[in-house]
C-alpha positions as a Markdown table, in Angstrom:
| # | Residue | x | y | z |
|---|---|---|---|---|
| 1 | Met | 111.9 | 75.3 | 72.3 |
| 2 | Asn | 109.7 | 72.3 | 72.0 |
| 3 | Phe | 112.7 | 70.1 | 72.5 |
| 4 | Leu | 113.5 | 71.8 | 75.8 |
| 5 | Ile | 109.9 | 71.5 | 77.0 |
| 6 | Thr | 109.9 | 67.8 | 76.1 |
| 7 | Phe | 113.3 | 67.2 | 77.7 |
| 8 | Phe | 112.5 | 68.8 | 81.0 |
| 9 | Ala | 109.0 | 67.4 | 81.3 |
| 10 | Gly | 108.7 | 65.6 | 84.7 |
| 11 | Ile | 111.7 | 67.3 | 86.2 |
| 12 | Gly | 109.4 | 69.0 | 88.8 |
| 13 | Gln | 108.4 | 65.6 | 90.2 |
| 14 | Val | 112.0 | 64.5 | 90.4 |
| 15 | Gly | 112.9 | 67.8 | 92.2 |
| 16 | Tyr | 110.1 | 67.2 | 94.7 |
| 17 | Glu | 111.4 | 63.7 | 95.4 |
| 18 | Val | 115.0 | 64.8 | 95.8 |
| 19 | Ile | 114.0 | 67.7 | 98.2 |
| 20 | Leu | 112.0 | 65.3 | 100.3 |
| 21 | Ala | 115.1 | 63.0 | 100.6 |
| 22 | Val | 117.6 | 65.8 | 101.2 |
| 23 | Ala | 115.6 | 68.1 | 103.4 |
| 24 | Pro | 115.7 | 65.9 | 106.6 |
| 25 | Ile | 119.5 | 65.8 | 106.4 |
| 26 | Val | 119.8 | 69.5 | 106.0 |
| 27 | Ile | 117.3 | 70.2 | 108.8 |
| 28 | Leu | 119.2 | 67.8 | 111.1 |
| 29 | Phe | 122.5 | 69.4 | 110.2 |
| 30 | Val | 121.2 | 72.9 | 110.9 |
| 31 | Leu | 119.7 | 71.8 | 114.2 |
| 32 | Met | 122.9 | 70.1 | 115.3 |
| 33 | Asn | 125.0 | 73.1 | 114.3 |
| 34 | Phe | 122.7 | 75.3 | 116.4 |
| 35 | Leu | 122.9 | 73.0 | 119.4 |
| 36 | Ser | 126.3 | 71.5 | 119.2 |
| 37 | Phe | 128.7 | 72.1 | 116.3 |
| 38 | Lys | 128.5 | 75.9 | 116.2 |
| 39 | Leu | 130.6 | 76.2 | 113.1 |
| 40 | Arg | 132.0 | 79.5 | 111.9 |
| 41 | Arg | 129.6 | 81.4 | 109.6 |
| 42 | Lys | 131.8 | 80.9 | 106.5 |
| 43 | Arg | 132.2 | 77.2 | 107.1 |
| 44 | Phe | 128.5 | 76.8 | 107.7 |
| 45 | Leu | 127.6 | 78.7 | 104.5 |
| 46 | Asp | 130.1 | 76.6 | 102.5 |
| 47 | Ile | 128.4 | 73.4 | 103.7 |
| 48 | Met | 124.9 | 74.8 | 102.9 |
| 49 | Lys | 126.1 | 75.7 | 99.4 |
| 50 | Gly | 127.3 | 72.1 | 99.1 |
| 51 | Phe | 123.9 | 70.8 | 100.0 |
| 52 | Leu | 122.3 | 73.1 | 97.4 |
| 53 | Ile | 124.8 | 71.9 | 94.7 |
| 54 | Thr | 124.1 | 68.3 | 95.7 |
| 55 | Thr | 120.4 | 68.8 | 95.4 |
| 56 | Ile | 120.6 | 70.4 | 92.0 |
| 57 | Gly | 123.0 | 67.7 | 90.8 |
| 58 | Leu | 120.8 | 64.9 | 92.0 |
| 59 | Val | 117.8 | 66.4 | 90.3 |
| 60 | Leu | 119.6 | 66.8 | 87.0 |
| 61 | Phe | 121.2 | 63.3 | 87.3 |
| 62 | Leu | 118.0 | 61.4 | 88.2 |
| 63 | His | 116.0 | 63.3 | 85.5 |
| 64 | Gly | 118.7 | 62.4 | 83.0 |
| 65 | Val | 118.4 | 58.7 | 84.1 |
| 66 | Asn | 114.6 | 58.8 | 83.5 |
| 67 | Val | 114.9 | 60.6 | 80.1 |
| 68 | Ala | 117.9 | 58.9 | 78.6 |
| 69 | Tyr | 119.5 | 56.2 | 80.7 |
| 70 | Val | 116.6 | 53.8 | 81.1 |
| 71 | Pro | 115.3 | 54.1 | 77.5 |
| 72 | Gly | 118.9 | 53.8 | 76.3 |
| 73 | Gly | 119.4 | 50.6 | 78.2 |
| 74 | Gln | 116.1 | 49.2 | 76.8 |
| 75 | His | 117.1 | 50.1 | 73.2 |
| 76 | Leu | 120.6 | 48.7 | 73.6 |
| 77 | Gly | 119.3 | 45.5 | 75.2 |
| 78 | Thr | 116.8 | 45.0 | 72.3 |
| 79 | Ala | 119.6 | 45.6 | 69.7 |
| 80 | Ile | 122.0 | 43.2 | 71.4 |
| 81 | Ala | 119.5 | 40.4 | 71.8 |
| 82 | Ser | 118.6 | 40.6 | 68.1 |
| 83 | Leu | 122.1 | 39.7 | 67.0 |
| 84 | Ala | 122.5 | 36.4 | 65.2 |
| 85 | Asn | 125.0 | 35.0 | 67.8 |
| 86 | Asn | 123.4 | 35.2 | 71.3 |
| 87 | Gln | 126.6 | 33.9 | 72.9 |
| 88 | Ile | 128.1 | 37.4 | 72.4 |
| 89 | Leu | 125.8 | 38.6 | 75.1 |
| 90 | Ile | 128.1 | 37.2 | 77.8 |
| 91 | Pro | 131.3 | 39.2 | 76.9 |
| 92 | Leu | 129.3 | 42.2 | 75.9 |
| 93 | Gly | 127.5 | 42.0 | 79.3 |
| 94 | Phe | 130.9 | 41.9 | 81.1 |
| 95 | Val | 132.1 | 45.0 | 79.1 |
| 96 | Met | 128.9 | 47.0 | 79.8 |
| 97 | Gly | 129.0 | 46.1 | 83.4 |
| 98 | Phe | 132.6 | 47.1 | 83.8 |
| 99 | Leu | 132.1 | 50.4 | 82.1 |
| 100 | Val | 128.9 | 51.3 | 84.0 |
| 101 | Gly | 130.6 | 50.3 | 87.3 |
| 102 | Phe | 133.5 | 52.5 | 86.4 |
| 103 | Ala | 131.1 | 55.4 | 85.9 |
| 104 | Glu | 129.1 | 54.8 | 89.1 |
| 105 | Pro | 129.4 | 58.0 | 91.3 |
| 106 | Ala | 128.7 | 56.2 | 94.6 |
| 107 | Ile | 131.7 | 53.8 | 93.9 |
| 108 | His | 134.0 | 56.8 | 93.3 |
| 109 | Val | 133.0 | 58.3 | 96.6 |
| 110 | Met | 133.5 | 54.9 | 98.4 |
| 111 | Val | 137.0 | 54.2 | 96.9 |
| 112 | Lys | 138.2 | 57.7 | 97.8 |
| 113 | Gln | 137.2 | 57.3 | 101.4 |
| 114 | Val | 138.9 | 53.9 | 101.5 |
| 115 | Glu | 142.1 | 55.4 | 100.2 |
| 116 | Glu | 142.0 | 58.2 | 102.7 |
| 117 | Leu | 141.2 | 56.0 | 105.7 |
| 118 | Ser | 143.8 | 53.4 | 104.8 |
| 119 | Glu | 146.3 | 56.2 | 104.4 |
| 120 | Gly | 147.1 | 55.1 | 100.8 |
| 121 | Arg | 147.6 | 51.5 | 101.6 |
| 122 | Ile | 144.5 | 50.6 | 99.5 |
| 123 | His | 144.7 | 52.6 | 96.3 |
| 124 | Ala | 141.4 | 54.1 | 95.0 |
| 125 | Lys | 142.2 | 53.1 | 91.4 |
| 126 | Val | 142.8 | 49.5 | 92.5 |
| 127 | Met | 139.6 | 49.3 | 94.4 |
| 128 | Leu | 137.7 | 50.9 | 91.6 |
| 129 | Ala | 139.0 | 48.4 | 89.1 |
| 130 | Val | 138.2 | 45.5 | 91.5 |
| 131 | Ile | 134.6 | 46.6 | 92.0 |
| 132 | Ser | 134.1 | 47.3 | 88.3 |
| 133 | Ile | 135.4 | 43.8 | 87.4 |
| 134 | Gly | 133.0 | 42.4 | 89.9 |
| 135 | Ile | 130.1 | 44.3 | 88.3 |
| 136 | Gly | 131.3 | 43.1 | 84.9 |
| 137 | Leu | 131.3 | 39.5 | 86.1 |
| 138 | Ala | 127.8 | 40.0 | 87.5 |
| 139 | Val | 126.4 | 41.2 | 84.2 |
| 140 | Gly | 128.2 | 38.6 | 82.2 |
| 141 | Leu | 127.0 | 35.8 | 84.4 |
| 142 | Ser | 123.4 | 37.3 | 84.3 |
| 143 | Met | 123.6 | 37.1 | 80.5 |
| 144 | Trp | 124.6 | 33.5 | 80.8 |
| 145 | Arg | 121.7 | 32.8 | 83.1 |
| 146 | Leu | 119.4 | 34.5 | 80.6 |
| 147 | Leu | 120.6 | 32.2 | 77.8 |
| 148 | Ala | 120.7 | 29.0 | 79.8 |
| 149 | Gly | 117.5 | 29.7 | 81.8 |
| 150 | Phe | 118.6 | 28.3 | 85.2 |
| 151 | Ser | 117.7 | 29.7 | 88.6 |
| 152 | Leu | 119.3 | 32.7 | 90.3 |
| 153 | Tyr | 119.8 | 30.5 | 93.4 |
| 154 | Tyr | 122.6 | 28.6 | 91.6 |
| 155 | Phe | 124.6 | 31.8 | 91.8 |
| 156 | Leu | 123.4 | 33.5 | 95.0 |
| 157 | Val | 123.6 | 30.5 | 97.5 |
| 158 | Pro | 127.1 | 29.4 | 96.7 |
| 159 | Gly | 128.2 | 33.0 | 96.1 |
| 160 | Tyr | 127.3 | 34.2 | 99.6 |
| 161 | Gly | 128.6 | 30.9 | 101.0 |
| 162 | Leu | 132.0 | 31.6 | 99.4 |
| 163 | Ala | 131.8 | 35.2 | 100.7 |
| 164 | Phe | 131.5 | 33.9 | 104.3 |
| 165 | Val | 134.4 | 31.5 | 103.8 |
| 166 | Leu | 136.6 | 34.2 | 102.3 |
| 167 | Gly | 135.5 | 36.7 | 105.0 |
| 168 | Ala | 137.1 | 34.5 | 107.6 |
| 169 | Lys | 140.4 | 34.6 | 105.8 |
| 170 | Val | 140.8 | 38.4 | 105.3 |
| 171 | Asp | 141.4 | 41.4 | 107.6 |
| 172 | Lys | 138.3 | 42.9 | 109.2 |
| 173 | Ile | 138.7 | 46.1 | 107.2 |
| 174 | Phe | 138.2 | 44.2 | 104.0 |
| 175 | Leu | 135.3 | 42.2 | 105.3 |
| 176 | Ser | 133.4 | 45.4 | 106.2 |
| 177 | Met | 134.4 | 47.1 | 103.0 |
| 178 | Ala | 133.4 | 44.2 | 100.9 |
| 179 | Phe | 129.7 | 44.3 | 101.9 |
| 180 | Asp | 129.7 | 48.1 | 101.7 |
| 181 | Asn | 131.0 | 47.7 | 98.1 |
| 182 | Gly | 128.2 | 45.4 | 97.3 |
| 183 | Gly | 125.8 | 48.1 | 98.4 |
| 184 | Val | 127.3 | 51.0 | 96.5 |
| 185 | Ala | 127.7 | 48.9 | 93.4 |
| 186 | Thr | 123.9 | 48.8 | 93.0 |
| 187 | Gly | 123.8 | 52.6 | 92.6 |
| 188 | Pro | 121.5 | 54.5 | 90.2 |
| 189 | Met | 123.7 | 53.9 | 87.1 |
| 190 | Cys | 123.8 | 50.1 | 87.5 |
| 191 | Ser | 120.3 | 49.6 | 88.8 |
| 192 | Thr | 118.8 | 51.6 | 86.0 |
| 193 | Phe | 120.8 | 51.1 | 82.8 |
| 194 | Ile | 121.8 | 47.5 | 83.4 |
| 195 | Leu | 118.4 | 46.4 | 84.8 |
| 196 | Ser | 116.5 | 48.0 | 81.9 |
| 197 | Met | 119.0 | 46.4 | 79.4 |
| 198 | Ser | 118.5 | 42.9 | 81.0 |
| 199 | Val | 114.7 | 43.1 | 81.0 |
| 200 | Ala | 114.8 | 44.2 | 77.3 |
| 201 | Ile | 117.1 | 41.3 | 76.4 |
| 202 | Ala | 114.8 | 38.8 | 78.2 |
| 203 | Thr | 111.8 | 40.0 | 76.2 |
| 204 | Gln | 113.7 | 39.2 | 73.0 |
| 205 | Ile | 114.8 | 35.6 | 73.9 |
| 206 | Asp | 112.4 | 32.8 | 73.2 |
| 207 | Gly | 111.1 | 31.0 | 76.2 |
| 208 | Arg | 112.3 | 33.7 | 78.7 |
| 209 | Asp | 109.9 | 35.6 | 81.0 |
| 210 | Pro | 111.2 | 39.3 | 81.4 |
| 211 | Ile | 109.8 | 39.3 | 85.0 |
| 212 | Ile | 111.3 | 36.1 | 86.1 |
| 213 | Asp | 114.5 | 36.0 | 84.0 |
| 214 | Gly | 115.1 | 39.7 | 83.3 |
| 215 | Phe | 115.2 | 40.7 | 87.0 |
| 216 | Gly | 117.9 | 39.4 | 89.3 |
| 217 | Val | 120.8 | 41.2 | 87.8 |
| 218 | Val | 120.9 | 43.8 | 90.6 |
| 219 | Ala | 121.2 | 40.9 | 93.1 |
| 220 | Met | 124.1 | 39.6 | 91.1 |
| 221 | Ile | 125.7 | 43.1 | 91.1 |
| 222 | Ala | 125.4 | 43.3 | 94.8 |
| 223 | Leu | 127.1 | 39.9 | 95.2 |
| 224 | Thr | 130.1 | 39.9 | 92.9 |
| 225 | Pro | 131.8 | 43.1 | 94.2 |
| 226 | Ile | 131.7 | 41.5 | 97.6 |
| 227 | Leu | 133.6 | 38.5 | 96.3 |
| 228 | Ser | 136.1 | 40.5 | 94.2 |
| 229 | Thr | 136.9 | 42.7 | 97.2 |
| 230 | Leu | 137.3 | 39.7 | 99.5 |
| 231 | Val | 139.7 | 38.2 | 96.9 |
| 232 | Leu | 141.7 | 41.4 | 96.9 |
| 233 | Gly | 141.7 | 41.3 | 100.7 |
| 234 | Phe | 143.0 | 37.8 | 100.6 |
| 235 | Ile | 145.8 | 38.8 | 98.2 |
| 236 | Tyr | 146.7 | 41.7 | 100.5 |
| 237 | Lys | 146.9 | 39.4 | 103.5 |
| 238 | Gln | 149.1 | 36.9 | 101.7 |
| 239 | Lys | 151.3 | 39.8 | 100.6 |
| 240 | Asp | 151.6 | 41.1 | 104.2 |
| 241 | Lys | 152.5 | 37.6 | 105.4 |
| 242 | Arg | 155.3 | 37.3 | 102.8 |
| 243 | Asp | 156.6 | 40.8 | 103.7 |
| 244 | Gln | 156.6 | 39.8 | 107.4 |
| 245 | Arg | 158.5 | 36.6 | 106.7 |
| 246 | Ser | 161.0 | 38.5 | 104.6 |
| 247 | Lys | 161.5 | 41.0 | 107.5 |
| 248 | Glu | 162.0 | 38.1 | 110.0 |
| 249 | Lys | 164.6 | 36.5 | 107.7 |
| 250 | Leu | 166.4 | 39.8 | 107.3 |
| 251 | Gln | 166.4 | 40.3 | 111.1 |
| 252 | Lys | 167.9 | 36.8 | 111.6 |
| 253 | Leu | 170.6 | 37.5 | 109.1 |
| 254 | Glu | 171.5 | 40.8 | 110.8 |
| 255 | Glu | 171.6 | 39.0 | 114.2 |
| 256 | Gln | 173.9 | 36.3 | 112.9 |
| 257 | Gln | 176.3 | 38.9 | 111.6 |
């Protein structure tokens, strides 16, 4: 019983914050339904049930983040940083970033929408893997920055410069999608677990300031999925060009015959 009391301590505050965030959306939907949508009663009730389930899910999820995810990241960061070989932080950072990105709920929602809107041309699993690889690279590079001690600008300035260069070479759908992917990648899973782990690691490395060196990983997580998505878009565009050339050659052969 004491365990349950301790575990659920603070859930009321989380619930209050979630309700404040969700309530305006629900009120707006109800108002628009009354004035414009006029959905059937069953459909309207199904959507309201969805809002209720979403609210409960967000409360439990965010409370779980506060109770377990953030402390877990801190303890894991402290344990990793205390290893004899600090260079292992880089590959471990990549693996942790990839796994956390793969579990990020916002990313799953995004990639499913992409697959639906592209009519299956861009597969959800491919996009999920690309974004997760981007997050893994972000965390791995952040660990390298922690060890080397150089400025975040050395990544962000050329990184966004490269993003604009690649953006000019891909289809518009990939350009828009890339920057949205950068946003969803910094969801609650990444920005809590990875950030707390990074700060904990910075506190264990001599000569590193957890405020200056520990933070910045979320900025990296926002950048690298943009680049990985644009690279995927560039690959798709090159593939489309090859397919188009093959079709043209085939048509010429048919005309000659």
